[in-house]
Every structure is written in C-alpha cells, then in structure tokens.
C-alpha positions as CSV (number, residue, x, y, z in Angstrom):
1,Q,9.4,6.4,-15.9
2,L,8.7,4.7,-12.7
3,E,6.4,1.7,-12.9
4,L,4.9,-0.2,-10.0
5,F,3.8,-3.8,-9.9
6,E,1.7,-5.4,-7.1
7,S,1.7,-9.0,-6.2
8,G,0.5,-11.3,-3.4
9,G,-3.2,-10.9,-3.6
10,G,-5.6,-13.8,-3.4
11,W,-8.4,-15.4,-1.4
12,V,-8.2,-15.9,2.3
13,Q,-10.7,-16.9,5.0
14,P,-11.7,-14.4,7.7
15,G,-9.0,-14.1,10.3
16,G,-6.3,-15.1,7.8
17,S,-3.3,-13.2,6.6
18,L,-1.8,-12.0,3.2
19,R,1.3,-10.2,2.3
20,L,1.2,-7.8,-0.6
21,S,4.3,-6.6,-2.4
22,C,4.9,-3.6,-4.6
23,A,8.0,-3.6,-6.8
24,A,9.3,-0.6,-8.7
25,S,11.0,-0.6,-12.0
26,G,12.4,2.2,-14.1
27,G,13.8,3.9,-11.0
28,T,14.0,3.8,-7.3
29,F,11.3,5.0,-4.9
30,S,13.4,4.8,-1.8
31,N,12.8,8.5,-1.0
32,Y,9.3,8.7,-2.2
33,P,6.1,8.4,-0.1
34,V,4.7,5.0,-1.1
35,G,1.2,4.1,-0.2
36,W,-1.4,1.4,-0.4
37,F,-4.9,2.1,-1.4
38,R,-7.9,-0.1,-2.0
39,Q,-11.1,0.0,-3.8
40,A,-14.1,-2.2,-3.3
41,P,-16.9,-2.6,-5.9
42,G,-19.1,0.5,-5.9
43,K,-16.9,2.4,-3.5
44,E,-14.3,5.1,-3.9
45,R,-10.6,4.4,-3.6
46,E,-9.6,4.7,0.0
47,F,-6.3,5.1,1.8
48,V,-4.8,2.1,3.6
49,A,-1.3,2.9,4.6
50,T,1.7,5.0,3.5
51,S,5.4,4.8,4.2
52,R,7.0,8.2,4.2
53,W,10.8,8.9,4.1
54,I,11.8,11.3,6.8
55,G,15.5,11.4,6.2
56,G,18.6,9.1,6.3
57,Q,17.4,5.5,6.7
58,A,14.3,6.5,8.6
59,Y,10.7,6.1,7.5
60,T,7.4,6.7,9.2
61,A,4.3,4.7,8.6
62,Y,0.7,6.0,8.6
63,Y,-2.4,3.9,8.6
64,A,-6.1,4.2,8.1
65,D,-8.0,3.7,11.4
66,S,-9.7,0.7,9.9
67,V,-6.5,-1.2,9.5
68,K,-4.4,0.1,12.4
69,G,-3.0,-2.7,14.5
70,R,-3.7,-5.3,11.7
71,F,-1.7,-4.1,8.8
72,T,2.0,-3.2,8.6
73,I,3.7,-1.4,5.8
74,S,7.5,-1.9,5.3
75,R,10.3,-1.3,2.9
76,D,13.2,-3.3,1.5
77,K,15.5,-0.7,0.0
78,A,17.8,-3.3,-1.5
79,K,15.0,-5.0,-3.4
80,N,13.2,-1.7,-4.2
81,T,10.0,-3.0,-2.8
82,V,7.3,-2.0,-0.3
83,S,5.2,-4.6,1.4
84,L,1.9,-4.6,3.2
85,Q,1.4,-7.4,5.8
86,M,-2.2,-7.9,6.4
87,N,-3.4,-9.9,9.5
88,N,-6.7,-10.7,10.9
89,L,-8.4,-10.0,7.6
90,G,-12.2,-9.6,7.5
91,P,-14.7,-9.5,4.6
92,E,-14.6,-5.7,4.8
93,D,-11.0,-5.9,3.6
94,T,-12.1,-7.4,0.3
95,A,-11.0,-5.0,-2.5
96,V,-8.5,-4.4,-5.2
97,Y,-5.4,-3.1,-3.6
98,Y,-3.2,-0.6,-5.3
99,C,0.4,0.6,-4.7
100,A,1.1,4.2,-5.3
101,A,4.1,6.5,-5.2
102,S,4.6,10.2,-5.3
103,S,7.8,12.0,-6.4
104,R,6.8,14.9,-4.2
105,G,7.5,15.1,-0.5
106,L,4.0,14.9,0.8
107,I,3.1,16.5,4.1
108,V,1.2,14.4,6.6
109,S,-2.2,16.0,5.9
110,T,-2.0,15.0,2.2
111,I,-0.7,11.4,2.3
112,S,-4.2,9.9,2.4
113,K,-5.4,11.6,-0.8
114,P,-5.1,9.4,-4.0
115,G,-4.7,12.5,-6.2
116,N,-1.4,13.3,-4.6
117,Y,0.2,10.1,-6.0
118,E,1.2,10.1,-9.7
119,Y,2.5,6.6,-10.0
120,W,0.1,3.6,-9.7
121,G,0.3,-0.1,-10.1
122,Q,-2.3,-2.2,-11.8
123,G,-3.8,-3.5,-8.6
124,T,-4.2,-6.9,-7.0
125,Q,-7.4,-8.5,-5.8
126,V,-7.8,-9.5,-2.2
127,T,-10.9,-11.5,-1.3
128,V,-11.8,-12.4,2.2
129,S,-14.6,-14.9,2.6
130,S,-15.5,-18.2,4.1
C-alpha cells in the first residue's frame, strides 16, 4: 500500500519561498500522476500542480492559473519524491498542502479533480503572513 508523506511547510513572509516535498513509501510512484492540492479554512480542496508521466524518463507538469510562474513541481526518481518549489508567496497561498497520487493514468482533463487520486498524504501547513 502506497503511503505519502509531506514535509517542508511552515511560516513565511509575503514574497518568500518554501519547498514542499512528498515522499512515498510502500512502493514507487514514478509512473503515477502525482499532484499537489491545497485547502484553506472554509474552502474546498483545490488543485495546485500535477506531474504526469508521459513515457520513458519524461514528465509533463500542469499548474493552476493562480500559481503558474511561481510554483514548480519536480520529481526525483532516485529518492522517490516529488517536490513543489513555491516562490513569491502571498497570503492567498496560505493553506494545508496535500500530496496525492493516482495509480491510474489520468487524462489531462481529469488531473485537477481530487476525486481521481486515491493516495493522499496527511498534509502540511503553509502560512504566509507578515
């Protein structure tokens, strides 16, 4: 059974950066779509970014419009981790961030839907404030 563990959350001032990491145990997720979602208090869980395997050693990244140009998702196959580099953070980025993976090969139109991912981490809090 695949288990996911997030780390790297914390507090940062506006304009700052954080790097989140998602580690997998109980298996490898190198060929799985792996995404980051976030949930702010009183709001629904929303899509942030997904790394999708497209064959061989190649992956494609997808981002929510709200984070495009600021966040970068990347993989380290050797370490079995997926990271989310977050730059130029603002108060609107404050949320609990979750790592998620799907054992199914998701098509592009479905990667932003939380219900399509069956493996989830416990979440890590990111707080952006001055």
